[in-house]
N, C-alpha and C positions, 0 to 999 in steps of 0.2 A: 444704846444708851446705858450708862452705868448707874445702877441703883445703889444708893448708899444705905447701909444697914448698921444698926447698933450691934454691939457684941451679942446681946440676947437674941435679936432677930436673926443674925447669922447662925447662931447656935441652933435655933429652932429649925431653920431651913436645912441645916446639915444633919439634924437629928442627933446632936451631941450636946454635952454640957458646956456652958460658957468657959469653965475651967480648962476644958480640952483645947479650945481656941486660944486661950491665954498661954497654954503650954506650947502650942504651935508658934505663937508669936515669939516666945522665949527662944525657941529653936531656930528662928529665922525663916520658917516656912511661910508664915503669914506676916505682913508688915506690922510693925508696932509704932510707926511714926505717925499714923493717922488715927483719928478718933473714931472713924467709921470703917466698916468693911464693905466689900463689894460681892457681887455674884461670883466673880472670879476667885475671891478668897474662899467662898463657900465651896466651890469646886475643888480648890486646893485642899481644904479640910476633908472633903469626901475622898479625894485621892489618897491622902495620908492615912485616913481610916481604913480604906480598902487595902492598902499596902500592909498596914499593921495586921489586918485580919489574915494575911497570907504569911505573916511571920517576919516581915521587914520592919524594923523599928523606925519610928518617925525621924529619929536623929540621923538615920542613914538614907531615908527614902528619897526626898527631892531636895536635900539641903547641900548638895555639892554644887559649887558655883556654876559651871556650864550647864549642868542639868537643871538647876533651879531657874536660871534665866530662861531657858528654852521652855520649860514646863509652865512657868508663870505667864510667859507671853502667850502660849497656846491656850491656857485655861482662861485668860482674860478675853480672848477673842471668840470663844465658843458661845453659841447662843444658849440662853437659859432653857 
């Protein structure tokens, strides 16, 4: 079951500021066409944050087309 979250709820679950999620939306890592986010989006934000912590910038992390599709699909299917 997909849980719909507001930007603020998703930010709290991911342990980041809402502005960080907005930046990920601008980069295309998170969808910006929806008014709500999902647990899969929270996992994408956590993945981007983890990659950034290792030195991989978000703009290069999971934003390449084939990688993005595969990663988004996988993260959507994971149990919370």
